[in-house]
All heavy atoms as TSV, in Angstrom:
chain	resi	resn	atom	element	x	y	z
A	1	MET	N	N	-57.577	-97.266	102.901
A	1	MET	CA	C	-56.217	-97.674	102.497
A	1	MET	C	C	-55.248	-97.235	103.493
A	1	MET	O	O	-55.247	-96.067	103.955
A	1	MET	CB	C	-55.934	-97.125	101.079
A	1	MET	CG	C	-54.485	-97.374	100.685
A	1	MET	SD	S	-54.065	-96.548	99.091
A	1	MET	CE	C	-54.684	-97.676	97.965
A	2	TYR	N	N	-54.385	-98.186	103.935
A	2	TYR	CA	C	-53.301	-97.759	104.863
A	2	TYR	C	C	-52.171	-97.080	104.111
A	2	TYR	O	O	-51.999	-97.269	102.912
A	2	TYR	CB	C	-52.740	-99.104	105.545
A	2	TYR	CG	C	-53.738	-99.765	106.445
A	2	TYR	CD1	C	-54.323	-100.935	106.107
A	2	TYR	CD2	C	-53.993	-99.213	107.717
A	2	TYR	CE1	C	-55.189	-101.611	106.946
A	2	TYR	CE2	C	-54.877	-99.875	108.559
A	2	TYR	CZ	C	-55.420	-101.027	108.115
A	2	TYR	OH	O	-56.350	-101.613	109.005
A	3	ALA	N	N	-51.378	-96.303	104.869
A	3	ALA	CA	C	-50.316	-95.633	104.223
A	3	ALA	C	C	-49.328	-96.650	103.664
A	3	ALA	O	O	-48.632	-96.404	102.570
A	3	ALA	CB	C	-49.610	-94.748	105.265
A	4	THR	N	N	-49.116	-97.816	104.255
A	4	THR	CA	C	-48.306	-98.794	103.758
A	4	THR	C	C	-48.701	-99.352	102.406
A	4	THR	O	O	-47.894	-99.862	101.667
A	4	THR	CB	C	-48.178	-100.020	104.756
A	4	THR	OG1	O	-49.445	-100.493	105.025
A	4	THR	CG2	C	-47.399	-99.626	105.974
A	5	ASP	N	N	-50.016	-99.320	102.116
A	5	ASP	CA	C	-50.529	-99.779	100.892
A	5	ASP	C	C	-49.910	-98.967	99.704
A	5	ASP	O	O	-49.641	-99.550	98.674
A	5	ASP	CB	C	-52.064	-99.704	100.766
A	5	ASP	CG	C	-52.731	-100.728	101.687
A	5	ASP	OD1	O	-52.076	-101.687	102.081
A	5	ASP	OD2	O	-53.938	-100.517	101.954
A	6	ARG	N	N	-49.759	-97.699	99.949
A	6	ARG	CA	C	-49.112	-96.862	98.903
A	6	ARG	C	C	-47.636	-97.385	98.590
A	6	ARG	O	O	-47.242	-97.438	97.421
A	6	ARG	CB	C	-49.135	-95.377	99.265
A	6	ARG	CG	C	-50.514	-94.812	99.106
A	6	ARG	CD	C	-50.449	-93.344	99.402
A	6	ARG	NE	N	-50.150	-93.019	100.759
A	6	ARG	CZ	C	-51.003	-92.661	101.691
A	6	ARG	NH1	N	-52.253	-92.512	101.434
A	6	ARG	NH2	N	-50.601	-92.408	102.949
A	7	GLY	N	N	-46.942	-97.622	99.663
A	7	GLY	CA	C	-45.579	-98.049	99.493
A	7	GLY	C	C	-45.515	-99.472	98.779
A	7	GLY	O	O	-44.667	-99.719	97.906
A	8	ILE	N	N	-46.437	-100.331	99.190
A	8	ILE	CA	C	-46.488	-101.640	98.561
A	8	ILE	C	C	-46.871	-101.491	97.145
A	8	ILE	O	O	-46.231	-102.190	96.185
A	8	ILE	CB	C	-47.502	-102.530	99.347
A	8	ILE	CG1	C	-46.966	-102.863	100.723
A	8	ILE	CG2	C	-47.738	-103.772	98.544
A	8	ILE	CD1	C	-47.955	-103.499	101.640
A	9	GLU	N	N	-47.779	-100.666	96.770
A	9	GLU	CA	C	-48.151	-100.460	95.385
A	9	GLU	C	C	-46.983	-99.853	94.580
A	9	GLU	O	O	-46.751	-100.282	93.427
A	9	GLU	CB	C	-49.367	-99.521	95.270
A	9	GLU	CG	C	-50.652	-100.149	95.701
A	9	GLU	CD	C	-51.012	-101.360	94.989
A	9	GLU	OE1	O	-50.892	-101.427	93.705
A	9	GLU	OE2	O	-51.387	-102.388	95.579
A	10	GLU	N	N	-46.246	-98.942	95.184
A	10	GLU	CA	C	-45.077	-98.373	94.491
A	10	GLU	C	C	-44.031	-99.577	94.223
A	10	GLU	O	O	-43.492	-99.555	93.173
A	10	GLU	CB	C	-44.391	-97.254	95.361
A	10	GLU	CG	C	-43.218	-96.665	94.678
A	10	GLU	CD	C	-42.508	-95.660	95.434
A	10	GLU	OE1	O	-43.010	-95.181	96.514
A	10	GLU	OE2	O	-41.432	-95.189	95.017
A	11	LEU	N	N	-43.878	-100.361	95.174
A	11	LEU	CA	C	-42.920	-101.478	95.045
A	11	LEU	C	C	-43.294	-102.349	93.866
A	11	LEU	O	O	-42.530	-102.725	93.026
A	11	LEU	CB	C	-42.835	-102.317	96.295
A	11	LEU	CG	C	-42.079	-103.626	96.325
A	11	LEU	CD1	C	-40.541	-103.270	96.031
A	11	LEU	CD2	C	-42.229	-104.396	97.584
A	12	VAL	N	N	-44.642	-102.707	93.780
A	12	VAL	CA	C	-45.157	-103.552	92.707
A	12	VAL	C	C	-44.960	-102.886	91.342
A	12	VAL	O	O	-44.504	-103.432	90.429
A	12	VAL	CB	C	-46.589	-103.936	92.943
A	12	VAL	CG1	C	-47.248	-104.587	91.737
A	12	VAL	CG2	C	-46.726	-104.823	94.169
A	13	GLU	N	N	-45.279	-101.526	91.370
A	13	GLU	CA	C	-45.218	-100.763	90.095
A	13	GLU	C	C	-43.715	-100.693	89.624
A	13	GLU	O	O	-43.432	-100.918	88.369
A	13	GLU	CB	C	-45.699	-99.386	90.300
A	13	GLU	CG	C	-47.285	-99.376	90.316
A	13	GLU	CD	C	-47.731	-98.004	90.583
A	13	GLU	OE1	O	-47.071	-96.996	90.450
A	13	GLU	OE2	O	-48.948	-97.864	91.027
A	14	ARG	N	N	-42.795	-100.472	90.544
A	14	ARG	CA	C	-41.381	-100.269	90.097
A	14	ARG	C	C	-40.664	-101.598	89.893
A	14	ARG	O	O	-39.719	-101.666	89.119
A	14	ARG	CB	C	-40.649	-99.469	91.163
A	14	ARG	CG	C	-41.096	-98.031	91.231
A	14	ARG	CD	C	-40.258	-97.305	92.309
A	14	ARG	NE	N	-40.618	-95.919	92.358
A	14	ARG	CZ	C	-39.724	-94.955	92.363
A	14	ARG	NH1	N	-38.452	-95.168	92.341
A	14	ARG	NH2	N	-40.062	-93.686	92.344
A	15	ARG	N	N	-40.947	-102.621	90.690
A	15	ARG	CA	C	-40.191	-103.831	90.624
A	15	ARG	C	C	-41.007	-105.149	90.412
A	15	ARG	O	O	-40.536	-106.177	90.597
A	15	ARG	CB	C	-39.364	-103.958	91.935
A	15	ARG	CG	C	-38.459	-102.845	92.207
A	15	ARG	CD	C	-37.394	-103.132	93.133
A	15	ARG	NE	N	-36.473	-102.051	93.225
A	15	ARG	CZ	C	-35.198	-102.170	92.996
A	15	ARG	NH1	N	-34.655	-103.230	92.493
A	15	ARG	NH2	N	-34.407	-101.111	93.095
A	16	GLY	N	N	-42.262	-104.920	89.995
A	16	GLY	CA	C	-43.131	-106.048	89.867
A	16	GLY	C	C	-42.757	-107.101	88.884
A	16	GLY	O	O	-43.142	-108.280	89.098
A	17	ASP	N	N	-41.973	-106.750	87.956
A	17	ASP	CA	C	-41.507	-107.780	86.958
A	17	ASP	C	C	-40.178	-108.450	87.328
A	17	ASP	O	O	-39.795	-109.402	86.642
A	17	ASP	CB	C	-41.345	-107.110	85.573
A	17	ASP	CG	C	-42.681	-106.663	85.057
A	17	ASP	OD1	O	-43.735	-107.239	85.361
A	17	ASP	OD2	O	-42.723	-105.696	84.262
A	18	GLU	N	N	-39.575	-107.913	88.443
A	18	GLU	CA	C	-38.280	-108.465	88.861
A	18	GLU	C	C	-38.428	-109.677	89.800
A	18	GLU	O	O	-39.448	-109.845	90.517
A	18	GLU	CB	C	-37.514	-107.442	89.575
A	18	GLU	CG	C	-37.075	-106.259	88.732
A	18	GLU	CD	C	-36.329	-105.230	89.516
A	18	GLU	OE1	O	-35.654	-105.530	90.551
A	18	GLU	OE2	O	-36.387	-104.083	89.158
A	19	GLN	N	N	-37.438	-110.598	89.796
A	19	GLN	CA	C	-37.338	-111.591	90.787
A	19	GLN	C	C	-36.112	-111.233	91.661
A	19	GLN	O	O	-35.069	-110.847	91.100
A	19	GLN	CB	C	-37.191	-112.969	90.142
A	19	GLN	CG	C	-38.442	-113.424	89.426
A	19	GLN	CD	C	-38.275	-114.834	88.904
A	19	GLN	OE1	O	-37.245	-115.481	89.103
A	19	GLN	NE2	N	-39.285	-115.320	88.344
A	20	VAL	N	N	-36.305	-111.352	92.971
A	20	VAL	CA	C	-35.217	-111.028	93.871
A	20	VAL	C	C	-34.914	-112.189	94.766
A	20	VAL	O	O	-35.786	-113.030	95.070
A	20	VAL	CB	C	-35.476	-109.807	94.663
A	20	VAL	CG1	C	-35.685	-108.572	93.776
A	20	VAL	CG2	C	-36.651	-109.929	95.580
A	21	SER	N	N	-33.742	-112.285	95.297
A	21	SER	CA	C	-33.365	-113.387	96.191
A	21	SER	C	C	-33.644	-112.933	97.675
A	21	SER	O	O	-33.792	-111.745	97.953
A	21	SER	CB	C	-31.820	-113.656	96.075
A	21	SER	OG	O	-31.074	-112.556	96.535
A	22	VAL	N	N	-33.780	-113.912	98.530
A	22	VAL	CA	C	-33.944	-113.620	99.881
A	22	VAL	C	C	-32.695	-112.852	100.483
A	22	VAL	O	O	-32.880	-111.953	101.299
A	22	VAL	CB	C	-34.195	-114.911	100.684
A	22	VAL	CG1	C	-34.151	-114.732	102.221
A	22	VAL	CG2	C	-35.487	-115.588	100.216
A	23	GLU	N	N	-31.537	-113.243	99.957
A	23	GLU	CA	C	-30.356	-112.512	100.324
A	23	GLU	C	C	-30.420	-111.034	99.982
A	23	GLU	O	O	-30.032	-110.175	100.755
A	23	GLU	CB	C	-29.085	-113.143	99.734
A	23	GLU	CG	C	-28.745	-114.499	100.345
A	23	GLU	CD	C	-29.571	-115.610	99.628
A	23	GLU	OE1	O	-30.260	-115.391	98.641
A	23	GLU	OE2	O	-29.467	-116.708	100.082
A	24	TRP	N	N	-30.882	-110.693	98.815
A	24	TRP	CA	C	-31.037	-109.293	98.418
A	24	TRP	C	C	-32.010	-108.544	99.330
A	24	TRP	O	O	-31.736	-107.462	99.808
A	24	TRP	CB	C	-31.543	-109.212	96.960
A	24	TRP	CG	C	-31.795	-107.828	96.471
A	24	TRP	CD1	C	-30.840	-107.025	95.911
A	24	TRP	CD2	C	-32.949	-107.071	96.586
A	24	TRP	NE1	N	-31.427	-105.801	95.645
A	24	TRP	CE2	C	-32.719	-105.843	96.039
A	24	TRP	CE3	C	-34.247	-107.331	97.009
A	24	TRP	CZ2	C	-33.649	-104.783	95.944
A	24	TRP	CZ3	C	-35.223	-106.379	96.949
A	24	TRP	CH2	C	-34.908	-105.052	96.381
A	25	LEU	N	N	-33.138	-109.209	99.641
A	25	LEU	CA	C	-34.184	-108.637	100.493
A	25	LEU	C	C	-33.542	-108.427	101.888
A	25	LEU	O	O	-33.782	-107.329	102.507
A	25	LEU	CB	C	-35.417	-109.529	100.537
A	25	LEU	CG	C	-36.519	-109.074	101.456
A	25	LEU	CD1	C	-37.062	-107.699	101.105
A	25	LEU	CD2	C	-37.653	-110.091	101.518
A	26	ALA	N	N	-32.882	-109.397	102.413
A	26	ALA	CA	C	-32.304	-109.284	103.815
A	26	ALA	C	C	-31.307	-108.113	103.841
A	26	ALA	O	O	-31.306	-107.357	104.762
A	26	ALA	CB	C	-31.626	-110.596	104.157
A	27	GLU	N	N	-30.460	-107.969	102.776
A	27	GLU	CA	C	-29.558	-106.881	102.687
A	27	GLU	C	C	-30.229	-105.520	102.675
A	27	GLU	O	O	-29.789	-104.559	103.437
A	27	GLU	CB	C	-28.541	-107.034	101.583
A	27	GLU	CG	C	-27.513	-105.961	101.560
A	27	GLU	CD	C	-26.697	-105.862	102.851
A	27	GLU	OE1	O	-26.469	-106.863	103.543
A	27	GLU	OE2	O	-26.154	-104.697	103.072
A	28	ARG	N	N	-31.322	-105.388	101.840
A	28	ARG	CA	C	-32.021	-104.141	101.849
A	28	ARG	C	C	-32.712	-103.806	103.133
A	28	ARG	O	O	-32.720	-102.646	103.541
A	28	ARG	CB	C	-33.050	-104.195	100.708
A	28	ARG	CG	C	-32.514	-104.415	99.296
A	28	ARG	CD	C	-31.545	-103.285	98.925
A	28	ARG	NE	N	-32.323	-101.980	98.891
A	28	ARG	CZ	C	-31.722	-100.817	98.959
A	28	ARG	NH1	N	-30.461	-100.647	99.079
A	28	ARG	NH2	N	-32.417	-99.732	98.870
A	29	LEU	N	N	-33.211	-104.859	103.865
A	29	LEU	CA	C	-33.788	-104.628	105.210
A	29	LEU	C	C	-32.687	-104.173	106.170
A	29	LEU	O	O	-32.952	-103.242	106.996
A	29	LEU	CB	C	-34.466	-105.899	105.703
A	29	LEU	CG	C	-35.744	-106.285	104.967
A	29	LEU	CD1	C	-36.175	-107.648	105.407
A	29	LEU	CD2	C	-36.850	-105.248	105.165
A	30	ARG	N	N	-31.536	-104.690	106.103
A	30	ARG	CA	C	-30.384	-104.284	106.959
A	30	ARG	C	C	-29.987	-102.853	106.678
A	30	ARG	O	O	-29.816	-102.073	107.654
A	30	ARG	CB	C	-29.195	-105.193	106.819
A	30	ARG	CG	C	-29.291	-106.534	107.397
A	30	ARG	CD	C	-28.029	-107.362	107.260
A	30	ARG	NE	N	-28.258	-108.722	107.599
A	30	ARG	CZ	C	-28.330	-109.683	106.767
A	30	ARG	NH1	N	-28.181	-109.426	105.423
A	30	ARG	NH2	N	-28.566	-110.890	107.080
A	31	VAL	N	N	-29.941	-102.411	105.471
A	31	VAL	CA	C	-29.564	-101.097	105.067
A	31	VAL	C	C	-30.713	-100.169	105.566
A	31	VAL	O	O	-30.321	-99.092	106.165
A	31	VAL	CB	C	-29.368	-100.943	103.561
A	31	VAL	CG1	C	-29.342	-99.453	103.152
A	31	VAL	CG2	C	-28.202	-101.723	103.113
A	32	PHE	N	N	-31.930	-100.578	105.411
A	32	PHE	CA	C	-33.061	-99.690	105.900
A	32	PHE	C	C	-32.956	-99.463	107.392
A	32	PHE	O	O	-33.103	-98.356	107.874
A	32	PHE	CB	C	-34.368	-100.346	105.535
A	32	PHE	CG	C	-35.587	-99.551	106.066
A	32	PHE	CD1	C	-36.062	-98.425	105.231
A	32	PHE	CD2	C	-36.215	-99.871	107.212
A	32	PHE	CE1	C	-37.042	-97.683	105.762
A	32	PHE	CE2	C	-37.255	-99.063	107.703
A	32	PHE	CZ	C	-37.702	-97.943	106.944
A	33	VAL	N	N	-32.676	-100.530	108.158
A	33	VAL	CA	C	-32.609	-100.398	109.622
A	33	VAL	C	C	-31.417	-99.533	109.994
A	33	VAL	O	O	-31.467	-98.728	110.897
A	33	VAL	CB	C	-32.550	-101.782	110.255
A	33	VAL	CG1	C	-32.216	-101.582	111.794
A	33	VAL	CG2	C	-33.925	-102.480	110.150
A	34	ASP	N	N	-30.285	-99.712	109.250
A	34	ASP	CA	C	-29.109	-98.909	109.535
A	34	ASP	C	C	-29.483	-97.397	109.372
A	34	ASP	O	O	-29.035	-96.521	110.154
A	34	ASP	CB	C	-27.942	-99.229	108.645
A	34	ASP	CG	C	-27.315	-100.607	109.065
A	34	ASP	OD1	O	-27.546	-101.095	110.084
A	34	ASP	OD2	O	-26.490	-101.093	108.193
A	35	LEU	N	N	-30.219	-97.065	108.382
A	35	LEU	CA	C	-30.582	-95.695	108.037
A	35	LEU	C	C	-31.755	-95.157	108.982
A	35	LEU	O	O	-32.003	-94.006	109.210
A	35	LEU	CB	C	-31.011	-95.556	106.580
A	35	LEU	CG	C	-29.884	-95.796	105.584
A	35	LEU	CD1	C	-30.402	-95.867	104.143
A	35	LEU	CD2	C	-28.736	-94.763	105.691
A	36	ASN	N	N	-32.559	-96.154	109.474
A	36	ASN	CA	C	-33.777	-95.866	110.247
A	36	ASN	C	C	-33.890	-96.729	111.471
A	36	ASN	O	O	-34.723	-97.618	111.575
A	36	ASN	CB	C	-34.992	-96.035	109.364
A	36	ASN	CG	C	-35.027	-95.182	108.091
A	36	ASN	OD1	O	-35.266	-94.047	108.075
A	36	ASN	ND2	N	-34.594	-95.840	107.008
A	37	PRO	N	N	-32.998	-96.552	112.443
A	37	PRO	CA	C	-32.909	-97.489	113.607
A	37	PRO	C	C	-34.243	-97.615	114.341
A	37	PRO	O	O	-34.575	-98.556	115.016
A	37	PRO	CB	C	-31.760	-97.010	114.366
A	37	PRO	CG	C	-31.371	-95.658	113.883
A	37	PRO	CD	C	-31.958	-95.559	112.513
A	38	SER	N	N	-35.020	-96.505	114.307
A	38	SER	CA	C	-36.266	-96.528	115.035
A	38	SER	C	C	-37.259	-97.561	114.502
A	38	SER	O	O	-38.265	-97.913	115.176
A	38	SER	CB	C	-36.953	-95.174	115.082
A	38	SER	OG	O	-37.298	-94.749	113.780
A	39	PHE	N	N	-37.059	-98.023	113.280
A	39	PHE	CA	C	-37.946	-99.023	112.634
A	39	PHE	C	C	-37.410	-100.495	112.918
A	39	PHE	O	O	-37.932	-101.472	112.306
A	39	PHE	CB	C	-38.074	-98.789	111.225
A	39	PHE	CG	C	-38.924	-97.542	110.899
A	39	PHE	CD1	C	-38.375	-96.432	110.620
A	39	PHE	CD2	C	-40.272	-97.684	110.969
A	39	PHE	CE1	C	-39.101	-95.297	110.362
A	39	PHE	CE2	C	-41.078	-96.551	110.625
A	39	PHE	CZ	C	-40.500	-95.373	110.373
A	40	GLU	N	N	-36.341	-100.651	113.698
A	40	GLU	CA	C	-35.803	-102.030	113.868
A	40	GLU	C	C	-36.800	-103.048	114.292
A	40	GLU	O	O	-36.885	-104.133	113.817
A	40	GLU	CB	C	-34.740	-101.958	114.898
A	40	GLU	CG	C	-34.010	-103.268	115.179
A	40	GLU	CD	C	-32.795	-103.127	116.081
A	40	GLU	OE1	O	-32.662	-102.090	116.784
A	40	GLU	OE2	O	-32.059	-104.113	116.220
A	41	ASP	N	N	-37.643	-102.686	115.312
A	41	ASP	CA	C	-38.719	-103.593	115.824
A	41	ASP	C	C	-39.659	-104.054	114.678
A	41	ASP	O	O	-39.979	-105.222	114.531
A	41	ASP	CB	C	-39.433	-103.042	116.955
A	41	ASP	CG	C	-38.589	-102.993	118.236
A	41	ASP	OD1	O	-37.555	-103.685	118.278
A	41	ASP	OD2	O	-38.990	-102.226	119.145
A	42	ALA	N	N	-40.087	-103.096	113.886
A	42	ALA	CA	C	-41.069	-103.381	112.797
A	42	ALA	C	C	-40.438	-104.202	111.735
A	42	ALA	O	O	-41.046	-105.188	111.261
A	42	ALA	CB	C	-41.593	-102.060	112.243
A	43	VAL	N	N	-39.234	-103.951	111.397
A	43	VAL	CA	C	-38.522	-104.727	110.408
A	43	VAL	C	C	-38.272	-106.155	110.902
A	43	VAL	O	O	-38.396	-107.135	110.179
A	43	VAL	CB	C	-37.130	-104.087	109.933
A	43	VAL	CG1	C	-36.368	-105.030	109.154
A	43	VAL	CG2	C	-37.511	-102.770	109.153
A	44	GLU	N	N	-37.944	-106.322	112.139
A	44	GLU	CA	C	-37.734	-107.614	112.828
A	44	GLU	C	C	-38.993	-108.406	112.695
A	44	GLU	O	O	-39.074	-109.558	112.366
A	44	GLU	CB	C	-37.294	-107.455	114.263
A	44	GLU	CG	C	-37.196	-108.714	114.966
A	44	GLU	CD	C	-36.084	-109.663	114.477
A	44	GLU	OE1	O	-35.095	-109.042	113.783
A	44	GLU	OE2	O	-36.142	-110.849	114.684
A	45	ARG	N	N	-40.170	-107.767	112.958
A	45	ARG	CA	C	-41.501	-108.475	112.877
A	45	ARG	C	C	-41.784	-108.908	111.475
A	45	ARG	O	O	-42.327	-109.941	111.233
A	45	ARG	CB	C	-42.569	-107.581	113.479
A	45	ARG	CG	C	-42.360	-107.407	114.986
A	45	ARG	CD	C	-43.513	-106.600	115.546
A	45	ARG	NE	N	-44.812	-107.307	115.469
A	45	ARG	CZ	C	-45.960	-106.752	115.804
A	45	ARG	NH1	N	-45.983	-105.418	116.194
A	45	ARG	NH2	N	-47.027	-107.415	115.724
A	46	ILE	N	N	-41.559	-107.996	110.530
A	46	ILE	CA	C	-41.783	-108.331	109.151
A	46	ILE	C	C	-40.873	-109.519	108.676
A	46	ILE	O	O	-41.295	-110.462	108.015
A	46	ILE	CB	C	-41.486	-107.089	108.178
A	46	ILE	CG1	C	-42.618	-106.088	108.383
A	46	ILE	CG2	C	-41.429	-107.456	106.746
A	46	ILE	CD1	C	-42.281	-104.737	107.816
A	47	ALA	N	N	-39.596	-109.433	109.030
A	47	ALA	CA	C	-38.671	-110.518	108.627
A	47	ALA	C	C	-39.115	-111.846	109.263
A	47	ALA	O	O	-39.076	-112.894	108.593
A	47	ALA	CB	C	-37.227	-110.162	109.081
A	48	SER	N	N	-39.522	-111.868	110.516
A	48	SER	CA	C	-40.043	-113.021	111.160
A	48	SER	C	C	-41.271	-113.587	110.444
A	48	SER	O	O	-41.386	-114.809	110.231
A	48	SER	CB	C	-40.252	-112.787	112.652
A	48	SER	OG	O	-39.069	-112.519	113.319
A	49	PHE	N	N	-42.140	-112.667	110.104
A	49	PHE	CA	C	-43.374	-113.089	109.418
A	49	PHE	C	C	-43.027	-113.722	108.085
A	49	PHE	O	O	-43.547	-114.828	107.744
A	49	PHE	CB	C	-44.302	-111.837	109.204
A	49	PHE	CG	C	-45.492	-112.102	108.324
A	49	PHE	CD1	C	-46.586	-112.762	108.900
A	49	PHE	CD2	C	-45.493	-111.820	107.002
A	49	PHE	CE1	C	-47.745	-113.035	108.105
A	49	PHE	CE2	C	-46.577	-112.115	106.182
A	49	PHE	CZ	C	-47.719	-112.739	106.799
A	50	LEU	N	N	-42.105	-113.143	107.336
A	50	LEU	CA	C	-41.790	-113.665	106.027
A	50	LEU	C	C	-40.974	-114.976	106.116
A	50	LEU	O	O	-41.018	-115.817	105.211
A	50	LEU	CB	C	-40.906	-112.650	105.251
A	50	LEU	CG	C	-41.668	-111.383	104.839
A	50	LEU	CD1	C	-40.688	-110.377	104.194
A	50	LEU	CD2	C	-42.777	-111.704	103.874
A	51	ALA	N	N	-40.292	-115.229	107.219
A	51	ALA	CA	C	-39.514	-116.370	107.433
A	51	ALA	C	C	-40.334	-117.620	107.714
A	51	ALA	O	O	-39.917	-118.755	107.426
A	51	ALA	CB	C	-38.458	-116.193	108.592
A	52	ARG	N	N	-41.505	-117.348	108.199
A	52	ARG	CA	C	-42.396	-118.489	108.661
A	52	ARG	C	C	-43.049	-119.130	107.432
A	52	ARG	O	O	-43.371	-118.418	106.403
A	52	ARG	CB	C	-43.463	-118.017	109.580
A	52	ARG	CG	C	-42.910	-117.673	110.937
A	52	ARG	CD	C	-44.041	-117.417	111.924
A	52	ARG	NE	N	-43.764	-116.180	112.659
A	52	ARG	CZ	C	-44.498	-115.171	112.794
A	52	ARG	NH1	N	-45.689	-115.134	112.179
A	52	ARG	NH2	N	-44.131	-114.102	113.456
A	53	ASP	N	N	-43.366	-120.398	107.624
A	53	ASP	CA	C	-44.144	-121.115	106.607
A	53	ASP	C	C	-45.564	-120.647	106.703
A	53	ASP	O	O	-46.101	-120.252	107.727
A	53	ASP	CB	C	-44.133	-122.698	106.949
A	53	ASP	CG	C	-44.776	-123.463	105.895
A	53	ASP	OD1	O	-44.123	-123.833	104.887
A	53	ASP	OD2	O	-45.972	-123.731	106.111
A	54	ASP	N	N	-46.295	-120.660	105.586
A	54	ASP	CA	C	-47.717	-120.185	105.530
A	54	ASP	C	C	-48.537	-120.978	106.507
A	54	ASP	O	O	-49.400	-120.339	107.150
A	54	ASP	CB	C	-48.275	-120.361	104.171
A	54	ASP	CG	C	-47.674	-119.362	103.139
A	54	ASP	OD1	O	-47.074	-118.358	103.575
A	54	ASP	OD2	O	-47.821	-119.654	101.965
A	55	ALA	N	N	-48.307	-122.226	106.719
A	55	ALA	CA	C	-49.055	-123.036	107.655
A	55	ALA	C	C	-48.845	-122.489	109.123
A	55	ALA	O	O	-49.755	-122.523	109.940
A	55	ALA	CB	C	-48.659	-124.492	107.515
A	56	ASP	N	N	-47.668	-122.014	109.404
A	56	ASP	CA	C	-47.387	-121.499	110.738
A	56	ASP	C	C	-48.233	-120.289	110.954
A	56	ASP	O	O	-48.654	-120.064	112.132
A	56	ASP	CB	C	-45.893	-121.086	110.877
A	56	ASP	CG	C	-44.931	-122.255	110.803
A	56	ASP	OD1	O	-45.332	-123.401	111.046
A	56	ASP	OD2	O	-43.744	-122.011	110.624
A	57	ASP	N	N	-48.458	-119.432	109.981
A	57	ASP	CA	C	-49.278	-118.255	110.121
A	57	ASP	C	C	-50.715	-118.579	110.528
A	57	ASP	O	O	-51.322	-117.832	111.270
A	57	ASP	CB	C	-49.262	-117.378	108.893
A	57	ASP	CG	C	-47.919	-116.905	108.505
A	57	ASP	OD1	O	-47.037	-116.794	109.427
A	57	ASP	OD2	O	-47.695	-116.603	107.316
A	58	LEU	N	N	-51.224	-119.647	110.055
A	58	LEU	CA	C	-52.602	-120.080	110.353
A	58	LEU	C	C	-52.703	-120.452	111.878
A	58	LEU	O	O	-53.796	-120.329	112.416
A	58	LEU	CB	C	-53.059	-121.177	109.448
A	58	LEU	CG	C	-53.097	-120.824	107.966
A	58	LEU	CD1	C	-53.490	-122.104	107.149
A	58	LEU	CD2	C	-54.044	-119.711	107.687
A	59	GLU	N	N	-51.689	-120.965	112.423
A	59	GLU	CA	C	-51.753	-121.405	113.837
A	59	GLU	C	C	-51.647	-120.265	114.822
A	59	GLU	O	O	-52.055	-120.418	115.910
A	59	GLU	CB	C	-50.606	-122.352	114.062
A	59	GLU	CG	C	-50.672	-123.622	113.293
A	59	GLU	CD	C	-49.515	-124.512	113.451
A	59	GLU	OE1	O	-48.594	-124.192	114.244
A	59	GLU	OE2	O	-49.400	-125.576	112.669
A	60	ASP	N	N	-51.194	-119.094	114.427
A	60	ASP	CA	C	-50.963	-117.954	115.350
A	60	ASP	C	C	-52.349	-117.288	115.678
A	60	ASP	O	O	-53.263	-117.317	115.063
A	60	ASP	CB	C	-50.097	-116.890	114.684
A	60	ASP	CG	C	-48.636	-117.344	114.647
A	60	ASP	OD1	O	-48.318	-118.343	115.415
A	60	ASP	OD2	O	-47.826	-116.727	113.983
C-alpha cells in the first residue's frame, strides 16, 4: 500500500457520500498549492490527469 492510499481512503471515508463540483476541487487544489508550494508540480500533474478524457489516458 502506498502512503497516498491512506489519504485516498480517508477522503472516501470522510466525504464518500458527498458530490463536489470541479470548481470546488480546483479551488481546494489551489489552496493546497498556496500552502505547500513544493507540491505544485505534483498537483499540476494530477489536475492534468483529471482533465483528460479516459480515452486519452489509454493512448499515453
